[in-house]
C-alpha positions in Angstrom: 139.4 223.5 133.8 136.5 221.2 133.2 135.5 217.7 134.2 136.6 216.1 130.9 140.2 217.3 131.5 140.5 215.7 135.0 141.1 212.0 135.6 141.5 210.1 138.8 144.4 207.6 139.0 145.0 204.9 141.5 148.5 203.3 141.9 148.8 199.8 143.1 145.6 199.5 145.0 145.4 196.3 147.0 141.7 196.1 147.8 139.1 195.9 145.0 136.6 197.5 147.4 138.7 200.7 147.5 138.8 200.8 143.7 135.0 200.6 143.7 134.6 203.3 146.3 136.9 205.6 144.3 134.9 204.9 141.1 131.7 205.9 143.0 133.3 209.1 144.3 134.4 209.9 140.7 130.8 209.6 139.5 129.3 211.3 142.6 131.2 214.5 141.9 131.0 214.9 138.2 134.1 213.1 136.9 134.2 210.1 134.6 137.8 209.0 133.9 139.4 206.4 136.2 143.0 205.3 135.5 144.5 202.3 137.2 148.2 201.4 137.7 148.7 197.8 138.6 145.2 197.2 139.9 143.9 194.1 141.7 141.6 191.8 139.9 138.2 193.5 139.4 135.6 190.8 139.2 132.2 192.1 138.0 130.6 189.9 140.7 133.1 191.0 143.4 133.4 193.8 145.9 134.8 196.5 143.5 131.5 196.5 141.6 129.5 196.0 144.8 131.1 199.2 146.3 130.9 201.2 143.1 127.1 201.8 143.2 125.9 203.3 139.9 129.5 203.8 138.8 129.5 200.1 138.0 127.6 201.0 134.9 130.2 203.3 133.3 133.2 204.6 135.4 134.4 201.2 136.7 134.0 199.1 133.5 135.6 201.9 131.4 138.6 202.3 133.7 141.9 202.3 131.8 145.0 200.5 133.0 148.1 202.5 132.6 151.6 203.1 134.1 153.1 205.8 136.2 155.4 206.7 133.4 152.4 207.3 131.1 150.7 209.5 133.8 153.9 211.6 134.2 154.3 212.0 130.5 150.7 212.6 129.5 149.2 214.6 132.4 149.8 217.4 134.8 149.9 215.2 137.9 148.7 215.9 141.4 149.9 213.4 144.0 147.6 213.0 147.0 149.2 212.1 150.2 148.7 212.3 154.0 149.0 215.6 155.9 152.5 217.0 155.8 152.5 218.5 159.3 153.9 221.7 157.8 157.5 220.5 158.2 159.7 221.5 155.3 162.4 219.1 156.4 160.4 215.9 156.3 158.4 216.0 153.1 159.8 215.5 149.6 157.5 218.2 148.1 156.9 220.9 150.6 154.6 223.0 150.7 151.6 220.9 149.5 148.3 222.4 148.4 145.3 221.4 150.5 142.4 219.5 149.0 140.2 222.6 149.5 142.7 224.8 147.6 143.2 222.3 144.7 140.4 223.7 142.5 141.9 227.2 142.5 145.3 225.7 141.9 144.1 223.7 138.8 142.3 226.7 137.3 145.6 228.0 136.1 146.7 224.6 134.5 146.4 224.4 130.8 146.8 220.6 130.4 144.9 217.4 131.2 145.1 216.6 134.9 145.6 213.3 136.7 144.9 213.3 140.4 147.0 210.4 141.7 146.3 208.3 144.8 148.7 205.6 146.1 148.5 202.4 148.1 146.3 201.6 151.1 149.2 201.2 153.6 152.0 203.5 152.3 150.4 205.8 149.8 152.8 207.1 147.1 156.5 206.7 147.8 158.8 209.7 148.0 160.4 208.7 144.7 156.9 208.7 143.0 155.9 212.0 144.5 159.2 213.5 143.3 158.1 212.7 139.7 154.7 214.4 140.0 154.0 218.1 139.3 152.4 219.0 142.7 151.3 217.4 145.9 147.8 217.7 147.5 147.2 216.9 151.2 144.1 216.6 153.4 144.7 218.4 156.7 143.7 216.1 159.5 144.2 215.6 163.2 148.0 215.1 164.0 146.9 212.4 166.4 145.7 210.3 163.4 146.3 212.1 160.1 146.1 209.1 157.7 142.9 208.4 155.8 141.7 205.3 154.1 142.4 205.3 150.4 138.7 205.4 149.5 138.0 208.2 152.0 140.9 210.3 150.8 139.8 210.1 147.2 136.2 210.9 148.1 137.3 214.1 150.0 139.4 215.3 147.1 136.7 214.5 144.5 134.3 216.4 146.7 136.5 219.5 146.6 136.9 219.2 142.9 133.1 219.5 142.4 133.7 223.3 142.1 135.3 222.5 138.7 133.4 219.4 137.6 129.8 220.3 138.3 127.9 222.8 136.2 126.0 225.7 137.9 122.7 223.8 137.7 124.3 220.7 139.2 126.1 222.5 141.9 125.0 221.2 145.4 126.3 224.2 147.3 123.2 226.3 146.5 120.6 224.1 148.3 117.7 226.4 147.6 116.7 229.3 145.4 117.5 232.6 146.9 115.2 235.6 146.7 115.8 238.5 144.3 117.6 241.3 146.2 114.8 243.8 145.1 112.1 241.6 146.6 114.1 241.3 149.8 114.4 245.0 150.0 110.6 245.3 149.8 110.4 243.0 152.7 112.6 245.3 154.7 110.4 248.2 153.8 107.3 246.3 154.9 109.0 245.4 158.2 109.8 249.0 158.8 106.2 249.9 158.1 105.0 247.2 160.5 107.3 248.3 163.3 105.9 251.8 162.9 102.3 250.6 162.8 102.5 248.5 166.0 103.9 251.5 167.9 107.4 250.3 168.5 109.3 253.2 170.3 110.6 255.5 167.6 114.2 255.6 168.9 114.4 251.8 168.7 112.9 251.3 165.2 116.2 251.8 163.3 117.9 249.2 165.6 115.1 246.8 165.0 115.4 247.2 161.3 119.2 246.6 161.5 118.7 243.4 163.5 116.1 242.1 161.0 118.4 242.9 158.1 121.3 241.0 159.8 119.0 238.1 160.5 117.8 237.7 156.9 121.4 238.1 155.7 122.4 235.0 157.6 119.2 233.1 156.6 119.3 233.5 152.8 115.5 233.2 152.6 113.7 231.7 149.6 111.2 233.7 147.4 108.3 231.8 149.1 109.6 232.6 152.6 109.9 236.3 151.7 106.4 236.4 150.2 105.0 234.8 153.3 106.7 237.3 155.6 105.6 240.2 153.4 102.0 239.0 153.7 102.2 238.7 157.5 103.8 242.1 158.0 101.3 243.8 155.5 98.3 242.1 157.1 99.6 243.0 160.6 100.1 246.6 159.7 96.6 246.8 158.1 94.9 245.3 161.2 96.6 247.7 163.5 95.5 250.5 161.3 91.9 249.3 161.2 91.8 249.1 165.0 93.1 252.6 165.3 90.3 253.8 163.0 87.7 252.0 165.1 88.8 253.8 168.3 88.6 257.2 166.9 
């Protein structure tokens, strides 16, 4: 499943600003196709374009008006709705897939996909949800589970980034990680340093395990590892030089 096979659809939005917010989320997370069912007027000088950010340049002006019938007939449809509260007796399409699980769900779909959002106040009706292929919910606090339309679309588009952004665009890897072989050399230098400074022999293995766990959580960059390698190497050398001087 790729970005060009996923569209975002909004049914009967009341507020132009929410349409603009959704257009922005579409662009933020690697999508481009916005479908609108019975949209409000979208004035290029109004709040829809004001809220859209850079999506005013392409996503919003290229949005296509359509109908729910056309969505049902032409796409594999995912209806986004409020949290279902895990109650199989009160939801028309139970169980629902969560937003976080949606990318894995869509990987097995061999069709164009429309992720469908409903109205600000009532969302998609039960009759509308019954016509769609699957339902997606965003788990939230049962005290206040409903999200603003623009917020809900942003959360779902964010989760879809795993399908829509390429490896080089993917934001989850925030920095370059060091090569495993280089990291292993750092562990060897740490062990040599621990020995050089005279750390008690029975405790050296434990110290090495602690250091390995620490780096495993930290995911150091190549530069960070090179810096630590230099420090440990220089420290071990200086300890060795002082030992030679005292002989």
